[in-house]
N, C-alpha and C positions, 0 to 999 in steps of 0.2 A: 504494500500500500504506500502511496505517496503522501507526504506531510509537508506543509508549507508554512514558513514563517519569515519574519524580517531578517535581513542581514545584520551583521555586527552583533553577534550573540553575546549575551552576558549571563547572569545567574539563571533566570527562568528559562531562557532559550537554550541553555545547555542542560539544565535539569529535566526539562520536558522530553527531549529526545532519549535521555537515559530511561525515564519512566516508561515511555512508549515502547522502546526496545525490550526493556526488562519485563514488562507486565502485559503488554497489549499486542505488539507487532514486532517480533524479533527480526524480521526482514525489512523493517521500515526504511524508506528512502526519504531523505530530507532535502527539500528545495529551499534555498535562502535567496531572497530577492529584496530590492529596495521596496520600502513600504508603498510607494505609489504604483507598484506593479502587482501587488497582492491580488486584487480582484481579477485582473486579466489572466495572470498565471493560474489562479484557481480554476477559472473557466476553461482554459486551454488544457490543463493537466488532470483536472478532477481531484486534485490533492486536497486533503483536509487541512484547513488553515488553523494555526494555533499561535497564541501570543501575538496577535495582530489586532489593531483597533476594530471593534465590532464583532470579533470572532466569538462563536459559542465557546470555544476553548481558549478564552482570553481572560483578562482581568475583569472582575465584577465586584464592585465595592472594594472592600479591603482584601479580597482574595485574589490570588494570582493565577496564572494559566495552569501551573502545576496542580493547584486545588481543583480547577475546573475539570482537568483530565481525570483526576481521582474520582470526582463526583460522577461524571458522565459514564465512566467505565466501572463504577461501583466497586472500586478497589478497597477492600476491607482488610486493613492490616494496621495494627496500632503503631508499629515502628515506622511505617510509611506515613502515617498521620503526623508523627513527630517530625519526620524529615520534612514534610510539607510546611510545618511551622517554621523550621529553620530556613527553608527556601524562601518562603513568603517574607520573613523578617529581613533576609539579606537583599531580596529583590526590591522591596519597598523601603529599605533602610529604616525599618522599624525595629531596631536592634534590641529593644526591651522585650520583644516576644521570645527571643531565644539567644542566649549568650554566644552560642556557636556561630550565629549569623555574622558577627563581626569578622571572624576569620574567613568564612565563606565569601563574603563580599570582597575582602582583601585579596584572596586567592583568585577570584574571578577577574578582578581588575588587573592584577599582575599577569594572569594567563593571557588576557587579551593582547598584551604587549609582546608575548614571546611565541605565540602560535603562528603558523604560516597563513591560516585562513579560518573561516568559520567551521568548516568541516573538521579541520584539525582540532579546533577547540572542543567540538562535540565528542570526537573520538577520545581525546585526552581526558575529558571530563568524566568519562565512564568510570574510570578508576576512582576518581574523587567521590562520585555519588555512590558507587559500590561501598566504599569505605565509610561514608556518612551513614548509609543505610545499615551497615553492620554495627556501627557505633550506636545507632538508635535501638537496634535489637539488643545489643549488649547492655545498654542502660536499663532496659526493661528486665533483662535477665538478672542484673545485679540486684535490683529491687526484689525480684521473686525469690532469689536464693541468698539473700543477705545473711541470714543466720548461718547457713551452711558454709559460705565462703569466708566468713569471719574467722572460722577456726582453721583455715588452710594457710599453708605457706604461699608465697607469691607464685612460685612455680606450679604448685598444685592448683591454685586458683586460676591461673592462666590456662592450664590444661583442661580443667573442669569447664571453664567458660567457653573455650574453643569447641569442646565437644557438644555443649548445649547449643551453641550458636549454629553448628552444622546440622543439628537435629531440627532446627526451626524451619 
């Protein structure tokens, strides 16, 4: 399936392709164009627009495109919901929503300066969002197994948590 968004990707437009490929369409193809070409390219290609003005899968109120995709595709995952808060906070610079968002925004800004193009940014961002998703899952597991891991050494705790994370 083809997906369409604006060029010059940043937080939401790197996070959304990760979300789409990871949970909706592993073979997704992304088309990135200037904002003034969105309507024409949508008609020509039949691509699904996201994170563009007026798109169903775009910003709505305080929510960002990542949130819209989660809602439309009914993705029910508590760690993914936590990741959405981080993405939203970084994308809208509402850093009070999630302390991790400050780092995500900084990484996104720096990454934009060192990648060769938008497609490179999306590809390199996959590792970052895989890691953030794992972090969100890990935080949930730390709360769930707090009593058990408190009694473990650092090495035992790491092994235990890695095992639990892989079972998720």
